[in-house]
N, C-alpha and C positions, 0 to 999 in steps of 0.2 A: 531609514525616514523616508516619509515622504517626499516626492519633489513640486518643487512651485514651475508651475507649465503656464506661460500668463497670465500670473499673478495668481493661481487657481494652486492648491497645493494636493497636488495627482496621488492618489496610493497605484501603485507599479502592482501589477495581478499579471500571474503566468498561470497558465489551463494545460493538466496534464488528462487529455480522455481518447480514447484509441478511435470512437466516432466521432468523423467529420461534423454532420448535422449537432451534436449537441456543441461541439466547439464553437462551434459558428452560432447558437443559440446562445451559449455564453455569453460570450464575449458582444452580440448584441444588445442585452441584459445589463453587461455590464456596462458598456461603456454609451447609453443613454443618461450614466450621472458622471457629471464634471467635475466629481473629485474623484473618479476613478479611473485608468490607463491599463488597457490589456498589451504587454511589452513582449510575449512572445506566446507561443505553442506546442505541444510536439501530442505524439500521436504510443508513441513508446516508451516505456523507462529508459533504455540508454537513448535516447536523444534528449530527454527532460535533465539526465544526467549531466548532460555536454553543454546542455543552454541555461540552465539555472540561473550556475556559476559566474558565466559572462553577462547575466542580466539583471542579476541581483536584487529580483522584485522585491516589493515589501510582503504581497501575499504568494507561494504558493498551491491555487487550487488542485488537487490531484485524485485521483479515479481511485477509486478503491482496487479494482482487478483488471489489469491489463496481459494483453498476449506475451510479455517479455518477465511479467511478473509482477506488482501491486505499488500502487502508490505511497503506501507504507515503507518499502524497502526506501523508496525515493525523496519521504522526509526522510528517516532513520540517517542516508547518507546524506542530505542537503543539511541538515539540522548539529550532522558534526563537525561539518566544516564551514557553516556558515550560519552559525545562530541569529542571525539577523533575519531568517527567512521565516514571517508563520505562516506552518500547511496548516491547510484542510484540506481533511479528506469529505472527498466527497462519493457517495457510495450508493449501491439502492438496496446493500443488505445491512438490516441490523441485527448485527452478529455480536456476543460478547468476547469471542473471544478476537475477533477483527477489530472490535473497538478496543480492546485492552493489550493489544499490539500497538497498536496507534498513537495509543495515549505515553507508550513505554518507548515509542521510538522520538517522542517526543512534539506529537501534533495537540496546534494547540484547538482546534475543534475537529469534531464529526458530524457528519451530515448525510439525510438523507438524498436524495437526487428529487425527492417527491416536492421538496422545500420549494418555497413560493419567492420566484424575483425578490419582492423586494423585501425578503426572511434573507438573502445569500448575498444582499448587498450589506445588511445591516452586521449579517456573521464577518461579512468582508472587513467593514471599522474596525466591528470589533478587534478582532487577534492583529490587524494591522496595529494599534493603539497597543499591543502587548500584554493584553488581556487574553482569556482563557476562555471559548465557548462553551466548557463542559457548564451540563447543569447540575445542580448537589444530587440527584436522581442516580444521573451517571457515574455522579461522582464518589457512588453510597455502591456500585457496580464494579466500579475499579477496585474500594477495598474490601471486599467480601471478595474479591478474586485473589487479591493480592494475599489475605487472612488464609484463606484455602489452600491456596500454594495451586500449581499447576496440576490438570487432570493425570490421571496415569493409567493407560488403559492393560489391565496382566497382560493381552495378548502381546503385545509392543514393548513391554518391560525391560527387557533386555536389549535391545534398542538405543543407542546414542542420539541425543536430542541432533545429530546430524544424516547416521542413518534413518531417524524417523521422515528428514525432510525430503534426502533422496527416495524415498519409501515414495510421499506423495508426488513427487514429480515422475518417478514410473508411474503410478496410477492415472499421470495427466498423457502419459502417451511417449512422453519425451525419451530418444533415444541418450543413449548416455553422455554425445557428444553434446548433444544439445543439454542438457542439463548440468553440464560441464562449464557451457558458455553461460547457464542463468544463474549456475554460484561460485564462477569464477577457481575451480576446478577444473585438471588435465582427466581427459576422458579414462586414461588408464590408471585413474585414483578414482574414480566414478565408477568401474567395471569392478572395483575392488571392494569398493564399497558396496556395489549391486551384492555381492559375489556372498559377501560376510553376511547380510542382510537373510538375501535366500539360506543362509546355511542355521542362522538363530533362531528360523523359523520356522525350518525343517521344510524347505516347498523348494522345488526342481526349477521350475521358472516364473520369468517376468510376468504370464498372464496370470498365473497361481498369485503373486503378491499385489500386483494389480486389483485384483477382487476380493481379498485380506484387505489391502488399505481402506477403498470404497466401503466397506463395513462396522472398520474401527476411525479411520481420521476423519472420513462424512465426504470422499471425495466421491463425484458427483457423475465421472468419463470413466472409469478405467482402460486403461489399452486395449488392443484387443490380438 
């Protein structure tokens, strides 16, 4: 519930974005409004997962992509433990897969960073009141995705969902240790997964796997 400060009902907001200038701009935009108070911010997923539970804001504005994960990851974790926190994904990417993942993670809204400040304030007020920000057209896209089911690339058909996830992280250039830290597995377990992936795909190196992932998982920056 919004809290009362000096007689004004305040919507408390937490901002997660890896660019300080973006966080500062959002804070300035939001705090021009008497009914909104920014109570905290973070630049990394790990930091947000520590701070949001302590602050329990009404609304968490979460960047879509971050150096150590995504706002969708944060949304999933927070909503599972603190369902009273409304999560609003703020991203530069109008991507159906990310939109679908955000909604399945429990996000109350998904908006692009090109949104006007006044519209963002309206979005915050909407999700803080317990409403969804999803338009009918967005809802139709999600329903269509559910009816179609997940797309399966025949090249990667033999990989498990976890192996596909790890292949994507290999393509980002992460080491086994970094992958383990990202998805909470031991370095040895990740190494075993990578070996299994190479074997199933008939490959001999991580570089080959990264190149293949760039073609079939849409990775932009394969490992070198």
